[in-house]
LUMLUMGU-649440 format. One record per residue (C-alpha): residue in three letters; x, y, z. Coordinates in nm, 3 decimals, always signed. Layout:
@type = ALA, u = X, v = Y, w = Z
...
This chain:
@type = MET, u = +0.040, v = -1.497, w = -6.726
@type = THR, u = +0.184, v = -1.149, w = -6.762
@type = ALA, u = +0.500, v = -1.041, w = -6.583
@type = GLU, u = +0.299, v = -0.826, w = -6.347
@type = GLU, u = +0.059, v = -1.112, w = -6.267
@type = LEU, u = +0.354, v = -1.340, w = -6.202
@type = LEU, u = +0.504, v = -1.079, w = -5.974
@type = ARG, u = +0.181, v = -1.045, w = -5.781
@type = SER, u = +0.169, v = -1.421, w = -5.738
@type = GLN, u = +0.520, v = -1.421, w = -5.598
@type = VAL, u = +0.432, v = -1.138, w = -5.358
@type = GLN, u = +0.129, v = -1.337, w = -5.234
@type = GLU, u = +0.354, v = -1.634, w = -5.174
@type = VAL, u = +0.583, v = -1.419, w = -4.960
@type = GLN, u = +0.284, v = -1.287, w = -4.768
@type = GLN, u = +0.183, v = -1.639, w = -4.680
@type = ARG, u = +0.512, v = -1.679, w = -4.498
@type = PHE, u = +0.499, v = -1.343, w = -4.319
@type = THR, u = +0.219, v = -1.138, w = -4.162
@type = LEU, u = +0.240, v = -0.760, w = -4.165
@type = LEU, u = +0.154, v = -0.605, w = -3.827
@type = ASP, u = +0.073, v = -0.257, w = -3.708
@type = GLU, u = +0.237, v = -0.088, w = -3.407
@type = ALA, u = +0.002, v = -0.263, w = -3.166
@type = GLY, u = +0.073, v = -0.608, w = -3.317
@type = ARG, u = -0.254, v = -0.638, w = -3.510
@type = SER, u = -0.255, v = -0.789, w = -3.859
@type = LEU, u = -0.270, v = -0.548, w = -4.151
@type = PRO, u = -0.435, v = -0.624, w = -4.488
@type = PRO, u = -0.200, v = -0.718, w = -4.776
@type = GLU, u = -0.237, v = -0.385, w = -4.952
@type = HIS, u = -0.022, v = -0.226, w = -4.680
@type = ASP, u = +0.277, v = -0.437, w = -4.785
@type = THR, u = +0.566, v = -0.230, w = -4.922
@type = MET, u = +0.595, v = -0.447, w = -5.235
@type = TRP, u = +0.224, v = -0.405, w = -5.310
@type = LEU, u = +0.258, v = -0.033, w = -5.261
@type = ALA, u = +0.563, v = -0.022, w = -5.491
@type = ILE, u = +0.370, v = -0.213, w = -5.759
@type = LYS, u = +0.062, v = +0.005, w = -5.716
@type = GLU, u = +0.243, v = +0.339, w = -5.709
@type = ARG, u = +0.517, v = +0.234, w = -5.951
@type = ALA, u = +0.754, v = +0.420, w = -5.723
@type = ARG, u = +1.012, v = +0.353, w = -5.457
@type = VAL, u = +0.860, v = +0.283, w = -5.110
@type = GLU, u = +1.050, v = +0.295, w = -4.783
@type = ALA, u = +0.900, v = +0.193, w = -4.448
@type = LEU, u = +0.969, v = +0.050, w = -4.103
@type = VAL, u = +0.760, v = -0.266, w = -4.082
@type = ARG, u = +0.671, v = -0.518, w = -3.816
@type = LEU, u = +0.655, v = -0.876, w = -3.936
@type = ARG, u = +0.549, v = -1.205, w = -3.785
@type = VAL, u = +0.713, v = -1.522, w = -3.912
@type = ASN, u = +0.407, v = -1.741, w = -3.953
@type = ALA, u = +0.596, v = -2.067, w = -3.912
@type = THR, u = +0.738, v = -1.977, w = -3.567
@type = GLY, u = +0.527, v = -1.683, w = -3.446
@type = GLU, u = +0.844, v = -1.478, w = -3.395
@type = GLU, u = +0.814, v = -1.105, w = -3.455
@type = ARG, u = +1.081, v = -0.892, w = -3.619
@type = TRP, u = +1.123, v = -0.531, w = -3.721
@type = SER, u = +1.272, v = -0.444, w = -4.060
@type = GLN, u = +1.364, v = -0.129, w = -4.244
@type = VAL, u = +1.238, v = -0.205, w = -4.597
@type = VAL, u = +1.309, v = -0.029, w = -4.925
@type = ALA, u = +1.102, v = -0.159, w = -5.219
@type = THR, u = +1.203, v = -0.028, w = -5.564
@type = PRO, u = +1.001, v = -0.128, w = -5.874
@type = VAL, u = +1.180, v = -0.186, w = -6.205
@type = LEU, u = +0.958, v = -0.083, w = -6.495
@type = ASP, u = +0.934, v = -0.203, w = -6.855
@type = ASP, u = +0.926, v = +0.040, w = -7.143
@type = ASP, u = +0.548, v = +0.041, w = -7.134
@type = GLY, u = +0.550, v = +0.143, w = -6.766
@type = SER, u = +0.445, v = -0.192, w = -6.627
@type = VAL, u = +0.629, v = -0.336, w = -6.327
@type = ARG, u = +0.877, v = -0.599, w = -6.439
@type = PHE, u = +1.004, v = -0.687, w = -6.087
@type = VAL, u = +1.058, v = -0.528, w = -5.747
@type = VAL, u = +1.389, v = -0.503, w = -5.566
@type = SER, u = +1.329, v = -0.519, w = -5.191
@type = VAL, u = +1.604, v = -0.461, w = -4.940
@type = PHE, u = +1.534, v = -0.572, w = -4.582
@type = ARG, u = +1.749, v = -0.454, w = -4.294
@type = ASP, u = +1.668, v = -0.619, w = -3.962
@type = VAL, u = +1.641, v = -0.351, w = -3.692
@type = THR, u = +1.470, v = -0.562, w = -3.426
@type = GLU, u = +1.732, v = -0.509, w = -3.156
@type = ARG, u = +1.752, v = -0.137, w = -3.223
@type = ARG, u = +1.374, v = -0.110, w = -3.211
@type = ARG, u = +1.356, v = -0.305, w = -2.886
@type = SER, u = +1.622, v = -0.083, w = -2.732
@type = GLU, u = +1.434, v = +0.230, w = -2.838
@type = ASP, u = +1.105, v = +0.090, w = -2.708
@type = ALA, u = +1.270, v = -0.008, w = -2.379
@type = ALA, u = +1.418, v = +0.340, w = -2.337
@type = ARG, u = +1.083, v = +0.506, w = -2.407
@type = PHE, u = +0.906, v = +0.266, w = -2.175
@type = MET, u = +1.148, v = +0.321, w = -1.887
@type = ALA, u = +1.128, v = +0.699, w = -1.931
@type = GLU, u = +0.749, v = +0.680, w = -1.908
@type = ALA, u = +0.768, v = +0.437, w = -1.616
@type = SER, u = +1.006, v = +0.663, w = -1.424
@type = ALA, u = +0.777, v = +0.962, w = -1.474
@type = VAL, u = +0.470, v = +0.768, w = -1.362
@type = LEU, u = +0.638, v = +0.610, w = -1.061
@type = ALA, u = +0.774, v = +0.945, w = -0.947
@type = GLY, u = +0.432, v = +1.105, w = -0.975
@type = SER, u = +0.273, v = +0.950, w = -0.666
@type = LEU, u = +0.355, v = +0.885, w = -0.301
@type = ASP, u = +0.053, v = +0.659, w = -0.260
@type = ARG, u = +0.153, v = +0.292, w = -0.248
@type = ASP, u = -0.166, v = +0.154, w = -0.404
@type = LYS, u = -0.158, v = +0.408, w = -0.687
@type = THR, u = +0.207, v = +0.322, w = -0.748
@type = LEU, u = +0.127, v = -0.049, w = -0.774
@type = ALA, u = -0.164, v = +0.018, w = -1.009
@type = SER, u = +0.069, v = +0.230, w = -1.223
@type = VAL, u = +0.318, v = -0.058, w = -1.249
@type = THR, u = +0.057, v = -0.304, w = -1.378
@type = ASN, u = -0.100, v = -0.049, w = -1.611
@type = LEU, u = +0.244, v = +0.016, w = -1.759
@type = ALA, u = +0.318, v = -0.353, w = -1.803
@type = VAL, u = -0.013, v = -0.444, w = -1.968
@type = PRO, u = -0.017, v = -0.461, w = -2.264
@type = HIS, u = +0.332, v = -0.323, w = -2.335
@type = LEU, u = +0.523, v = -0.605, w = -2.165
@type = ALA, u = +0.266, v = -0.867, w = -2.074
@type = ASP, u = -0.084, v = -1.001, w = -2.114
@type = TRP, u = -0.094, v = -1.069, w = -1.740
@type = CYS, u = +0.076, v = -0.873, w = -1.462
@type = ALA, u = +0.042, v = -0.924, w = -1.085
@type = VAL, u = +0.214, v = -0.775, w = -0.781
@type = ASP, u = +0.256, v = -0.972, w = -0.458
@type = LEU, u = +0.374, v = -0.805, w = -0.138
@type = VAL, u = +0.501, v = -0.963, w = +0.180
@type = ARG, u = +0.251, v = -0.933, w = +0.463
@type = GLY, u = +0.414, v = -0.780, w = +0.771
@type = ALA, u = +0.725, v = -0.972, w = +0.865
@type = GLY, u = +0.624, v = -1.261, w = +0.636
@type = PRO, u = +0.628, v = -1.527, w = +0.516
@type = GLU, u = +0.268, v = -1.481, w = +0.394
@type = VAL, u = +0.211, v = -1.267, w = +0.086
@type = ASP, u = -0.086, v = -1.080, w = -0.054
@type = GLN, u = -0.161, v = -1.036, w = -0.423
@type = VAL, u = -0.240, v = -0.668, w = -0.401
@type = VAL, u = -0.303, v = -0.595, w = -0.769
@type = VAL, u = -0.353, v = -0.793, w = -1.091
@type = ALA, u = -0.414, v = -0.673, w = -1.447
@type = HIS, u = -0.494, v = -0.840, w = -1.780
@type = VAL, u = -0.543, v = -0.721, w = -2.135
@type = ASP, u = -0.900, v = -0.845, w = -2.096
@type = PRO, u = -1.038, v = -0.679, w = -1.778
@type = LEU, u = -1.306, v = -0.950, w = -1.754
@type = LYS, u = -1.035, v = -1.205, w = -1.674
@type = VAL, u = -0.903, v = -1.017, w = -1.370
@type = GLY, u = -1.176, v = -1.156, w = -1.145
@type = PHE, u = -1.101, v = -1.508, w = -1.271
@type = ALA, u = -0.734, v = -1.468, w = -1.183
@type = GLN, u = -0.816, v = -1.337, w = -0.835
@type = GLU, u = -1.053, v = -1.626, w = -0.767
@type = LEU, u = -0.795, v = -1.876, w = -0.892
@type = ARG, u = -0.535, v = -1.729, w = -0.655
@type = ARG, u = -0.780, v = -1.738, w = -0.364
@type = ARG, u = -0.864, v = -2.104, w = -0.421
@type = TYR, u = -0.509, v = -2.215, w = -0.494
@type = PRO, u = -0.261, v = -1.994, w = -0.304
@type = PRO, u = +0.110, v = -2.048, w = -0.378
@type = ASP, u = +0.308, v = -2.297, w = -0.174
@type = PRO, u = +0.529, v = -2.099, w = +0.070
@type = SER, u = +0.801, v = -2.364, w = +0.040
@type = GLY, u = +0.770, v = -2.413, w = -0.336
@type = SER, u = +1.090, v = -2.453, w = -0.536
@type = ARG, u = +0.965, v = -2.218, w = -0.808
@type = GLY, u = +0.724, v = -1.931, w = -0.852
@type = VAL, u = +0.646, v = -1.617, w = -0.653
@type = MET, u = +0.731, v = -1.758, w = -0.312
@type = ASN, u = +1.068, v = -1.888, w = -0.429
@type = VAL, u = +1.157, v = -1.552, w = -0.588
@type = ILE, u = +1.065, v = -1.366, w = -0.269
@type = ARG, u = +1.249, v = -1.616, w = -0.051
@type = THR, u = +1.570, v = -1.618, w = -0.258
@type = GLY, u = +1.561, v = -1.267, w = -0.406
@type = ARG, u = +1.646, v = -1.416, w = -0.748
@type = PRO, u = +1.433, v = -1.371, w = -1.064
@type = GLU, u = +1.286, v = -1.655, w = -1.265
@type = LEU, u = +1.258, v = -1.666, w = -1.644
@type = LEU, u = +1.039, v = -1.918, w = -1.824
@type = GLU, u = +1.095, v = -1.860, w = -2.193
@type = VAL, u = +0.847, v = -2.139, w = -2.266
@type = ILE, u = +0.588, v = -2.283, w = -2.027
@type = PRO, u = +0.549, v = -2.652, w = -2.117
@type = ASP, u = +0.244, v = -2.850, w = -2.015
@type = GLU, u = +0.466, v = -3.063, w = -1.791
@type = LEU, u = +0.530, v = -2.756, w = -1.574
@type = LEU, u = +0.157, v = -2.694, w = -1.537
@type = VAL, u = +0.108, v = -3.057, w = -1.434
@type = ALA, u = +0.384, v = -3.028, w = -1.173
@type = SER, u = +0.244, v = -2.699, w = -1.039
@type = ALA, u = -0.124, v = -2.798, w = -1.024
@type = GLN, u = -0.269, v = -2.879, w = -0.682
@type = SER, u = -0.559, v = -3.081, w = -0.827
@type = ALA, u = -0.711, v = -3.193, w = -1.155
@type = GLU, u = -0.943, v = -2.895, w = -1.148
@type = HIS, u = -0.649, v = -2.662, w = -1.083
@type = LEU, u = -0.465, v = -2.809, w = -1.383
@type = GLU, u = -0.766, v = -2.756, w = -1.606
@type = LEU, u = -0.791, v = -2.391, w = -1.498
@type = LEU, u = -0.418, v = -2.335, w = -1.554
@type = ARG, u = -0.443, v = -2.477, w = -1.904
@type = ALA, u = -0.737, v = -2.248, w = -1.976
@type = LEU, u = -0.514, v = -1.947, w = -1.909
@type = ASP, u = -0.304, v = -2.040, w = -2.214
@type = LEU, u = +0.025, v = -1.946, w = -2.045
@type = ARG, u = +0.312, v = -1.925, w = -2.296
@type = SER, u = +0.601, v = -1.743, w = -2.128
@type = ALA, u = +0.663, v = -1.581, w = -1.790
@type = MET, u = +0.900, v = -1.375, w = -1.576
@type = ILE, u = +0.896, v = -1.321, w = -1.202
@type = VAL, u = +1.124, v = -1.058, w = -1.052
@type = PRO, u = +1.171, v = -0.956, w = -0.687
@type = LEU, u = +1.091, v = -0.611, w = -0.550
@type = ILE, u = +1.397, v = -0.515, w = -0.347
@type = ALA, u = +1.468, v = -0.179, w = -0.184
@type = ARG, u = +1.735, v = -0.098, w = +0.076
@type = GLY, u = +1.825, v = -0.467, w = +0.095
@type = ARG, u = +1.470, v = -0.573, w = +0.183
@type = THR, u = +1.266, v = -0.800, w = -0.045
@type = MET, u = +0.916, v = -0.658, w = -0.018
@type = GLY, u = +0.747, v = -0.869, w = -0.285
@type = ALA, u = +0.756, v = -0.974, w = -0.650
@type = ILE, u = +0.608, v = -0.881, w = -0.988
@type = THR, u = +0.491, v = -1.151, w = -1.228
@type = PHE, u = +0.471, v = -1.094, w = -1.604
@type = VAL, u = +0.295, v = -1.353, w = -1.817
@type = SER, u = +0.247, v = -1.382, w = -2.193
@type = SER, u = -0.042, v = -1.578, w = -2.338
@type = SER, u = +0.043, v = -1.476, w = -2.694
@type = PRO, u = +0.242, v = -1.705, w = -2.925
@type = SER, u = +0.421, v = -1.402, w = -3.068
@type = ARG, u = +0.552, v = -1.281, w = -2.732
@type = ARG, u = +0.824, v = -1.494, w = -2.583
@type = TYR, u = +1.044, v = -1.363, w = -2.306
@type = GLY, u = +1.421, v = -1.388, w = -2.308
@type = PRO, u = +1.723, v = -1.240, w = -2.127
@type = ALA, u = +1.666, v = -0.895, w = -2.281
@type = GLU, u = +1.309, v = -0.877, w = -2.152
@type = LEU, u = +1.420, v = -1.003, w = -1.812
@type = ARG, u = +1.677, v = -0.724, w = -1.784
@type = LEU, u = +1.408, v = -0.470, w = -1.872
@type = VAL, u = +1.161, v = -0.587, w = -1.609
@type = GLN, u = +1.436, v = -0.611, w = -1.347
@type = ASP, u = +1.506, v = -0.245, w = -1.413
@type = LEU, u = +1.132, v = -0.172, w = -1.385
@type = ALA, u = +1.104, v = -0.374, w = -1.062
@type = SER, u = +1.402, v = -0.190, w = -0.913
@type = ARG, u = +1.242, v = +0.147, w = -0.981
@type = ALA, u = +0.901, v = +0.026, w = -0.867
@type = ALA, u = +1.047, v = -0.109, w = -0.541
@type = LEU, u = +1.211, v = +0.226, w = -0.474
@type = ALA, u = +0.883, v = +0.405, w = -0.545
@type = ILE, u = +0.691, v = +0.167, w = -0.317
@type = ASP, u = +0.951, v = +0.209, w = -0.042
@type = ASN, u = +0.930, v = +0.588, w = -0.075
@type = ALA, u = +0.550, v = +0.569, w = -0.058
@type = GLU, u = +0.566, v = +0.355, w = +0.256
@type = LEU, u = +0.820, v = +0.589, w = +0.417
@type = TYR, u = +0.603, v = +0.887, w = +0.330
@type = GLY, u = +0.301, v = +0.709, w = +0.479
@type = GLU, u = +0.497, v = +0.638, w = +0.795
@type = VAL, u = +0.598, v = +1.004, w = +0.819
@type = GLN, u = +0.234, v = +1.106, w = +0.781
@type = ARG, u = +0.124, v = +0.858, w = +1.047
@type = ALA, u = +0.401, v = +0.979, w = +1.279
@type = ASP, u = +0.286, v = +1.336, w = +1.223
@type = GLU, u = -0.073, v = +1.236, w = +1.301
@type = ARG, u = +0.042, v = +1.056, w = +1.615
@type = LYS, u = +0.243, v = +1.362, w = +1.716
@type = THR, u = -0.058, v = +1.589, w = +1.662
@type = ASP, u = -0.286, v = +1.360, w = +1.863
@type = PHE, u = -0.022, v = +1.323, w = +2.134
@type = LEU, u = +0.031, v = +1.697, w = +2.168
@type = ALA, u = -0.345, v = +1.759, w = +2.167
@type = MET, u = -0.382, v = +1.506, w = +2.448
@type = LEU, u = -0.103, v = +1.666, w = +2.650
@type = ALA, u = -0.246, v = +2.014, w = +2.593
@type = HIS, u = -0.573, v = +1.886, w = +2.734
@type = GLU, u = -0.388, v = +1.720, w = +3.022
@type = LEU, u = -0.206, v = +2.043, w = +3.105
@type = ARG, u = -0.534, v = +2.222, w = +3.173
@type = ASN, u = -0.682, v = +1.963, w = +3.408
@type = PRO, u = -0.436, v = +1.987, w = +3.703
@type = LEU, u = -0.458, v = +2.366, w = +3.694
@type = ALA, u = -0.813, v = +2.378, w = +3.827
@type = PRO, u = -0.733, v = +2.195, w = +4.155
@type = ILE, u = -0.411, v = +2.395, w = +4.195
@type = VAL, u = -0.581, v = +2.733, w = +4.142
@type = THR, u = -0.870, v = +2.643, w = +4.370
@type = ALA, u = -0.631, v = +2.507, w = +4.632
@type = ALA, u = -0.430, v = +2.828, w = +4.622
@type = GLN, u = -0.745, v = +3.033, w = +4.678
@type = LEU, u = -0.848, v = +2.810, w = +4.969
@type = LEU, u = -0.500, v = +2.839, w = +5.114
@type = ARG, u = -0.540, v = +3.215, w = +5.130
@type = LEU, u = -0.873, v = +3.174, w = +5.308
@type = ARG, u = -0.776, v = +2.892, w = +5.546
@type = GLY, u = -0.404, v = +2.945, w = +5.580
@type = GLY, u = -0.448, v = +2.985, w = +5.953
@type = ASP, u = -0.588, v = +2.631, w = +5.990
@type = PRO, u = -0.283, v = +2.395, w = +5.991
@type = VAL, u = -0.489, v = +2.082, w = +5.919
@type = ALA, u = -0.675, v = +2.240, w = +5.625
@type = ALA, u = -0.357, v = +2.398, w = +5.496
@type = ALA, u = -0.180, v = +2.061, w = +5.502
@type = ARG, u = -0.460, v = +1.899, w = +5.298
@type = ILE, u = -0.454, v = +2.186, w = +5.051
@type = LEU, u = -0.077, v = +2.163, w = +5.015
@type = ASP, u = -0.107, v = +1.789, w = +4.951
@type = VAL, u = -0.343, v = +1.866, w = +4.661
@type = ILE, u = -0.101, v = +2.122, w = +4.519
@type = ASP, u = +0.188, v = +1.883, w = +4.560
@type = ARG, u = +0.013, v = +1.594, w = +4.380
@type = GLN, u = -0.112, v = +1.809, w = +4.095
@type = THR, u = +0.229, v = +1.974, w = +4.056
@type = ILE, u = +0.384, v = +1.627, w = +4.021
@type = HIS, u = +0.125, v = +1.552, w = +3.752
@type = LEU, u = +0.219, v = +1.871, w = +3.570
@type = GLY, u = +0.584, v = +1.778, w = +3.592
@type = ARG, u = +0.516, v = +1.442, w = +3.426
@type = ILE, u = +0.325, v = +1.613, w = +3.147
@type = VAL, u = +0.605, v = +1.865, w = +3.089
@type = ASP, u = +0.853, v = +1.575, w = +3.078
@type = ASP, u = +0.640, v = +1.416, w = +2.806
@type = LEU, u = +0.643, v = +1.739, w = +2.608
@type = LEU, u = +1.021, v = +1.753, w = +2.628
@type = ASP, u = +1.064, v = +1.390, w = +2.517
@type = VAL, u = +1.079, v = +1.436, w = +2.139
@type = SER, u = +1.117, v = +1.066, w = +2.064
@type = ARG, u = +0.792, v = +0.980, w = +2.242
@type = ILE, u = +0.613, v = +1.269, w = +2.074
@type = THR, u = +0.703, v = +1.137, w = +1.727
@type = ARG, u = +0.597, v = +0.784, w = +1.826
@type = GLY, u = +0.280, v = +0.909, w = +1.993
@type = ARG, u = +0.358, v = +0.710, w = +2.307
@type = ILE, u = +0.356, v = +0.800, w = +2.674
@type = GLU, u = +0.577, v = +0.637, w = +2.935
@type = LEU, u = +0.419, v = +0.421, w = +3.205
@type = ARG, u = +0.586, v = +0.398, w = +3.546
@type = GLN, u = +0.402, v = +0.111, w = +3.705
@type = GLU, u = +0.386, v = +0.031, w = +4.074
@type = LEU, u = +0.164, v = -0.155, w = +4.320
@type = LEU, u = -0.123, v = +0.064, w = +4.444
@type = ASP, u = -0.475, v = +0.053, w = +4.584
@type = ALA, u = -0.741, v = +0.150, w = +4.329
@type = ALA, u = -0.992, v = +0.257, w = +4.596
@type = VAL, u = -0.739, v = +0.484, w = +4.767
@type = LEU, u = -0.635, v = +0.634, w = +4.433
@type = VAL, u = -0.996, v = +0.715, w = +4.341
@type = ARG, u = -1.067, v = +0.877, w = +4.680
@type = THR, u = -0.746, v = +1.082, w = +4.655
@type = VAL, u = -0.826, v = +1.212, w = +4.305
@type = CYS, u = -1.180, v = +1.298, w = +4.407
@type = ASP, u = -1.049, v = +1.489, w = +4.710
@type = ASP, u = -0.828, v = +1.691, w = +4.475
@type = TYR, u = -1.128, v = +1.779, w = +4.257
@type = ARG, u = -1.378, v = +1.841, w = +4.538
@type = ALA, u = -1.298, v = +2.210, w = +4.567
@type = PRO, u = -1.341, v = +2.278, w = +4.186
@type = ALA, u = -1.672, v = +2.089, w = +4.205
@type = THR, u = -1.793, v = +2.303, w = +4.494
@type = LYS, u = -1.682, v = +2.619, w = +4.315
@type = ALA, u = -1.890, v = +2.513, w = +4.012
@type = GLY, u = -2.194, v = +2.459, w = +4.230
@type = LEU, u = -2.183, v = +2.081, w = +4.194
@type = THR, u = -2.208, v = +1.795, w = +4.440
@type = LEU, u = -1.933, v = +1.535, w = +4.410
@type = GLU, u = -2.035, v = +1.197, w = +4.549
@type = VAL, u = -1.771, v = +0.929, w = +4.605
@type = LEU, u = -1.874, v = +0.568, w = +4.667
@type = ALA, u = -1.543, v = +0.388, w = +4.714
@type = ASP, u = -1.586, v = +0.216, w = +5.049
@type = VAL, u = -1.469, v = -0.122, w = +4.921
@type = GLY, u = -1.182, v = -0.318, w = +5.064
@type = PRO, u = -0.827, v = -0.285, w = +4.932
@type = LEU, u = -0.815, v = -0.323, w = +4.553
@type = PRO, u = -0.450, v = -0.392, w = +4.471
@type = LEU, u = -0.339, v = -0.338, w = +4.114
@type = VAL, u = -0.023, v = -0.263, w = +3.920
@type = GLY, u = -0.039, v = +0.062, w = +3.728
@type = ASP, u = +0.095, v = +0.411, w = +3.680
@type = PRO, u = -0.072, v = +0.623, w = +3.952
@type = THR, u = -0.008, v = +0.949, w = +3.767
@type = ARG, u = -0.163, v = +0.824, w = +3.441
@type = LEU, u = -0.459, v = +0.666, w = +3.619
@type = SER, u = -0.513, v = +0.989, w = +3.811
@type = GLN, u = -0.506, v = +1.180, w = +3.483
@type = VAL, u = -0.767, v = +0.949, w = +3.331
@type = LEU, u = -1.004, v = +0.994, w = +3.624
@type = GLY, u = -0.925, v = +1.365, w = +3.639
@type = ASN, u = -1.019, v = +1.401, w = +3.271
@type = LEU, u = -1.354, v = +1.234, w = +3.334
@type = LEU, u = -1.424, v = +1.457, w = +3.631
@type = HIS, u = -1.317, v = +1.769, w = +3.443
@type = ASN, u = -1.555, v = +1.687, w = +3.156
@type = ALA, u = -1.837, v = +1.604, w = +3.398
@type = PHE, u = -1.794, v = +1.939, w = +3.574
@type = LYS, u = -1.775, v = +2.124, w = +3.242
@type = PHE, u = -2.103, v = +1.990, w = +3.103
@type = THR, u = -2.312, v = +1.973, w = +3.420
@type = ASP, u = -2.515, v = +2.277, w = +3.523
@type = ALA, u = -2.488, v = +2.425, w = +3.873
@type = GLY, u = -2.689, v = +2.223, w = +4.122
@type = GLY, u = -2.608, v = +1.898, w = +3.946
@type = VAL, u = -2.450, v = +1.586, w = +4.088
@type = VAL, u = -2.134, v = +1.404, w = +3.974
@type = SER, u = -2.082, v = +1.061, w = +4.128
@type = VAL, u = -1.783, v = +0.828, w = +4.127
@type = ARG, u = -1.841, v = +0.465, w = +4.218
@type = VAL, u = -1.579, v = +0.192, w = +4.265
@type = THR, u = -1.695, v = -0.170, w = +4.257
@type = ILE, u = -1.546, v = -0.513, w = +4.210
@type = ASP, u = -1.633, v = -0.684, w = +3.881
@type = GLY, u = -1.484, v = -1.034, w = +3.898
@type = PRO, u = -1.107, v = -0.995, w = +3.874
@type = ASP, u = -1.140, v = -0.627, w = +3.777
@type = ALA, u = -1.191, v = -0.302, w = +3.962
@type = LEU, u = -1.467, v = -0.101, w = +3.792
@type = VAL, u = -1.471, v = +0.279, w = +3.823
@type = VAL, u = -1.785, v = +0.456, w = +3.699
@type = VAL, u = -1.818, v = +0.835, w = +3.668
@type = ARG, u = -2.176, v = +0.952, w = +3.622
@type = ASP, u = -2.324, v = +1.300, w = +3.594
@type = ASP, u = -2.668, v = +1.447, w = +3.523
@type = GLY, u = -2.545, v = +1.693, w = +3.265
@type = VAL, u = -2.638, v = +1.718, w = +2.895
@type = GLY, u = -2.452, v = +1.400, w = +2.804
@type = ILE, u = -2.285, v = +1.293, w = +2.481
@type = THR, u = -2.464, v = +1.174, w = +2.168
@type = SER, u = -2.403, v = +0.808, w = +2.088
@type = ASP, u = -2.243, v = +0.883, w = +1.750
@type = LEU, u = -1.963, v = +1.080, w = +1.919
@type = LEU, u = -1.873, v = +0.816, w = +2.175
@type = PRO, u = -1.646, v = +0.611, w = +1.939
@type = LEU, u = -1.451, v = +0.928, w = +1.857
@type = LEU, u = -1.399, v = +1.029, w = +2.220
@type = PHE, u = -1.339, v = +0.697, w = +2.396
């Protein structure tokens, strides 16, 4: 055996102990080895290499310099290889790059669901083979698994079905629920079969858990402004990826930034909803402001015509007085900024008679109906109908219905208001013979 053949044999022996990997962790053919390259090129070779120790599955990064020593005839006599372990430096650099990318992605959206999807897409496959996010539902203690990702997209459905059939125990001493309850992370550097047995809810569940080939896991809480809103789970099913304290610190940093992004997204959503409520509220009040004006204007005109009749003038003044009170309530609502932002109106409830209230409102709107050439029929001759409610708001509701009926009914038409008893309820029905409303618009209007 020549010296070069002996050298090649020794190199092959080394390669049986270590596997050369590319950046993504895939195995490379032997000819990419620095010693092979040094032998082939008969020149010094320097490279940053990723190696897997075949006996343990551990992965390391090394800065390698392979220098061939040549005989007089130019053949390679031996190769001097210097390995400098740079695993920790490489991990630190990777972590810094990852967090920079994560920060940019998380800052790029104010949509909660997009933010959560970004978190899992960042984690898989860089940090995990599996990644899932659980969020607390409402005030808790139930949680929802809102997103799950896997290096093999076909397995996502399997994971979701497994979670649906075997939800986590809310009082469990480990796992997602425990992390959310305590606010403390969990690190499982190795997942032994005994843990799967203890966690399984049935024999079938245990079989499914074993099929997942879980090797190592981390669960970290999502905490923002002192509130634990959920947890992120990272799982490795690869023998070469085992989590430790360094990885836990990294994902805690990621979870902290993700929680802040989720909280910002929720706050932004709340601001948007408040703005929508404010818009709807102001639109409603703008509509309400118009309705009392018609009875007031008509009453003022009648007052000019019948001012000499004390009885008629008193009735007209009562209409103006009631509608002015309604306007005052609406103006109060417009001035109450806190209720505008919440989209809520204030109810001042009192005991009243529904039949009397309906007759009073219809009396207020009788003159506008006559002016529009319409007949207003009121069928409210039932006995006392006591109820507790806000008379101003109830008057506004009925006034709105009458206003719309007048608006969309041609002259000569009839608008009727009927009050009946329906079991324990008082039923008020406003009917007109105008053009009507198409059925597809009814859900939007009422």
